[in-house]
N, C-alpha and C positions, 0 to 999 in steps of 0.2 A: 323500596326506599322509605325510610321513616320521615315523619314531618320535620323533625329536628335537622335531618340531613338536607332536606329541601330548603330550610331556613338558611343553612350555611351556604348553600349554592346561590340562593337569592342575594345573600350578602356579597358573594363573589361578583354578581352582576352589578350591584351598587358600586363596588370598588372599580369595576371595569368602566362604568359610567363616569366615575370621578377621574379615572385616567384619561378617558376621551376628552372630558371637559378641560383637562390640563394640557391637552395637545399630544398625549401619548397614545399608543396602541391600546385598544380596550381589553385589557386583561386584569383580572383580580383573583386573589387567592386567600384562603383562610386556613390556618393551622389549628386543629382541634385536638385536645388531649383525650386520653382514654375515658375520662369522665364526661366528655361532651362539652367541656369548657373551651371557649375560644382563647388560644394562647397568643396568637399573633396574626396580623393581617398585612397584606402588601398589595400594591397595585403596580402596574407597569410604569416605568419611569425612564423609557428610552429616548424621550424627546430631547434630552440634553446631548445626545450623540453617543452615549455609552449603550450599545445594543445588548449588553449583558445584564441590564437592570430589569430582569424579568421577576415577577412576584414570587414564582416558585423557587427561584435561585435565592432570593432574599430570605424566604422562609427556611430554606435548608441551612443557610448561614446562621440565622437566628437560632434555629434548633440546635445546631452544633455548639453554640456558645451558651445556651441557657437550659438545656435538657440533658438528662443522663441517656445512655444508650438504650436503656429499658424504656424510658419515657418516649424516646423518639420512635422506637419500634411499635409502640402501642398507639401512636398518634395517627391522625388522618389529615391529608391535605385535600381540601376542597378547592376546585379551581374552575374558572370559566372556560378554559381551553386545555386540551391535552398538552402535557409537557413537551417542550422541544427536546432535542437530544442533549443539549447542555444542561437543562433543568432536570431531565431524567437521570443523567449521570450524577448530578449533585445530590439528588434525592437518594439514589442508591448508595453513594459513597458515605453519606451522613447516616444512613440506616433508618430513614423514616419509614413509617408503615404505609398503610393503604392510601391510594389516590382515587378520588372521585372527580371526574371532569364532566362538564356540560357538553362541549362540542369536541369532536375529534380533530386531529391534525388533517386527516383526509377531508373532512367537511370544510375546514378553513381553507385548504388549498383549492377546493372546488369553488368556493365563493370568490377567492382571489382570481382564479382563472375566468370565472364568469364576469368579473369586473375589469378584466384586461390588465391585471397587475402582473409585474414581473415575479418569477418564482423566488422563494427565499434563497439566501446564500448557502444554506446547508440542506442536506436531505432531511426531510421530515419523517424520521423513523418513528415507529410506535414506541411507547414507553417500555414495553416488554422486550423490544429488540435491544434496548440499551440496558435496562435493569430488570432482568427476567424473573427475579424473585420477589418483585413488588406486586401486591394485590392491586388490581386496577378495575374500576367500574366506570363505564361511560360508553357512549354518550347518554345524556339524560334528555330524552326526546321532548319532554314537556317544557323544557327551558331553552332548547336549541334556537328557536325562532327569535327569542329576545337577544341572544348573543349575536346571531347573524345580523339583526337590525343594527346593533352597535357597530359592527365591522363595516356594514354598507354605509352607515352614516359617516364613519371615519374617512371613507374613500369617496364620498359624494355620489354613491350609487343608490 
């Protein structure tokens, strides 16, 4: 992993922290173009009751509106957590390129079980179960502890 990619992932953690401070689940994502330029950022905004307001879904919408098909395919989404099935599908349908995530859905589920939380309302399938042609990298072990700490703080554990 290149230093610039770790910087993008650290920005995802900052966005997740902002989401947590706003009363949302701690997730953050960054869309980076082929040249390494940050094109858009988003954080989780489900606190208002719309549970589809995931940052990865927002970035897929943004990309569809602002980028050509070629630009989308060459872009990378960096994110604090592995895409859920809804976000994986949006990513695939829009034709975005690579995904790099810090923690996996499996890790998140284990943390939630450890904290005694109810399971999510949908099965947490891997990105490639939903969008098999997307290049995926993760988890990024050196940053997993920071993301776990945010989730434990969110749930008072």
